[in-house]
C-alpha positions in Angstrom: 93.3 115.3 88.3 96.0 113.7 89.6 98.1 116.4 88.4 95.7 119.1 89.0 96.1 118.1 92.7 99.6 117.8 92.4 99.5 121.3 91.4 97.1 122.9 94.0 100.1 121.4 96.4 102.3 123.6 94.5 100.2 126.3 95.1 99.5 125.8 98.9 103.3 126.1 99.3 103.6 128.6 97.4 101.2 130.5 99.7 102.0 128.8 102.8 99.3 127.1 103.6 99.2 124.3 105.4 95.7 122.5 104.0 94.8 122.3 100.3 91.6 124.6 99.8 89.1 124.1 97.2 90.4 127.3 95.2 93.6 125.7 95.2 92.1 123.2 92.8 90.7 124.8 90.9 93.7 127.0 89.9 95.5 123.2 89.4 92.5 122.7 86.8 93.3 126.0 85.3 97.0 125.0 84.8 96.8 121.9 84.0 93.1 121.6 81.8 92.9 124.4 80.7 92.8 124.0 76.8 90.4 120.6 77.5 88.0 123.0 79.9 88.1 125.6 76.6 84.7 124.7 75.6 82.6 125.4 78.3 84.3 128.8 78.7 82.4 132.1 77.0 86.6 132.9 76.4 89.7 131.6 78.1 90.4 135.2 79.7 86.7 134.7 82.0 88.5 131.3 83.0 91.7 133.2 84.2 89.6 136.0 85.5 87.5 133.5 87.5 90.9 131.8 89.2 92.4 134.8 89.6 89.7 136.8 91.2 87.8 134.0 93.0 91.2 131.8 93.7 93.7 133.8 94.6 95.9 132.7 91.8 97.2 134.8 89.0 100.2 133.5 88.4 100.8 132.1 84.8 100.2 129.0 84.0 103.7 128.3 82.5 105.4 130.0 85.4 103.0 127.3 88.0 104.5 124.4 85.7 108.3 125.6 86.2 107.6 126.0 90.1 106.6 122.3 89.8 109.4 121.2 87.3 112.3 122.9 89.4 110.8 121.1 92.5 110.7 118.1 90.8 114.5 118.4 89.4 115.7 119.7 92.7 115.5 117.7 95.2 115.8 118.2 99.0 119.4 118.7 99.6 120.2 118.9 103.5 123.8 120.3 103.9 126.3 122.7 103.3 129.7 122.6 103.7 131.2 126.3 104.5 134.9 126.2 101.9 138.1 126.0 103.6 136.6 125.3 107.2 134.9 122.5 109.5 131.9 124.1 109.6 128.8 122.9 108.0 125.3 124.3 108.0 121.8 122.2 107.7 119.5 123.7 105.5 115.9 123.0 104.7 114.7 124.8 102.1 111.2 125.4 101.4 110.2 122.9 98.9 106.4 121.0 98.8 108.1 117.7 98.3 107.2 115.3 101.3 105.6 118.2 102.9 101.9 116.8 104.0 99.1 118.6 103.2 95.6 118.0 104.4 92.4 118.7 102.3 90.1 122.1 103.7 87.0 120.6 104.9 85.0 122.8 101.5 87.4 120.4 99.2 85.8 117.1 100.7 82.7 118.0 100.3 83.3 118.8 96.7 85.1 115.6 96.4 82.1 114.0 98.0 79.6 115.0 95.5 82.1 114.4 92.9 82.2 110.4 93.8 78.2 110.7 94.1 78.5 111.6 90.6 80.7 109.9 88.3 79.3 107.4 86.2 82.3 105.6 85.9 84.8 103.2 88.0 87.7 102.6 88.1 89.9 99.8 89.7 93.0 100.9 91.1 95.2 99.1 93.9 92.2 96.5 94.1 89.4 98.8 95.0 87.0 100.0 92.9 86.5 103.6 92.8 85.4 106.7 91.1 86.9 108.3 88.3 86.9 112.3 88.8 87.4 113.8 86.2 88.5 117.8 85.7 85.1 118.4 84.2 83.1 116.4 86.4 85.4 118.0 89.6 84.0 121.5 87.8 80.2 120.0 88.0 80.7 118.7 91.4 81.4 122.2 92.5 78.7 123.7 91.0 76.7 120.9 92.1 78.1 121.0 95.8 74.9 122.3 98.1 75.7 125.3 99.9 79.5 126.3 98.0 79.9 129.6 97.6 82.2 129.4 95.0 80.2 127.4 93.5 77.4 130.1 93.1 80.4 131.9 91.6 81.4 129.5 89.0 78.4 129.5 87.7 77.5 132.6 87.5 80.9 133.9 85.9 80.0 132.5 82.3 80.7 128.5 82.4 78.2 126.4 80.7 77.3 124.5 83.3 74.8 122.6 81.0 77.4 121.6 78.7 79.7 120.9 81.2 77.5 118.5 82.9 76.6 116.4 79.9 80.1 115.8 79.4 81.1 115.3 82.9 78.5 112.6 83.6 78.3 110.9 80.2 79.5 107.5 81.0 82.5 106.3 79.1 83.2 103.1 77.1 87.1 102.9 79.1 87.5 104.9 81.6 91.0 103.1 82.7 92.0 104.8 79.9 91.8 108.4 81.5 93.5 107.0 84.6 97.1 108.4 84.8 
């Protein structure tokens, strides 16, 4: 889920938002984990159509990856010198690295639901925390009470029962999924 969250920040930045919305993270999950989640959809097109229609992100997955790669490979530069003069311009390019995003209330509520549903715990930085997989995140979107996007997700053709079974399976070594 870490990479999906980072891609969600790229999406929020592209939309010129100050907070990451639930739809941004679902689109990030689509970009980073499509192959992993395809068994729970009738087709890849159904998932892509859902992201385009309900998450407002229709950019191709590879183009979004290219955005991420470009931002990662081209660090922020601050000064541009004008040749043959003593003049310099300080530029503030529109980059997302170093930009701080907040999470929307909807997204925070879904993360709380995912944490409650997670059967797996891992230790990171000396703390025991719930492991949230992409499957568990999508299942939490559906299971979060009064979440309109969750209702739309369930109605879009997602195989919720199969997703829930995989999402809530206790893993023998959950720390192997941390990356």
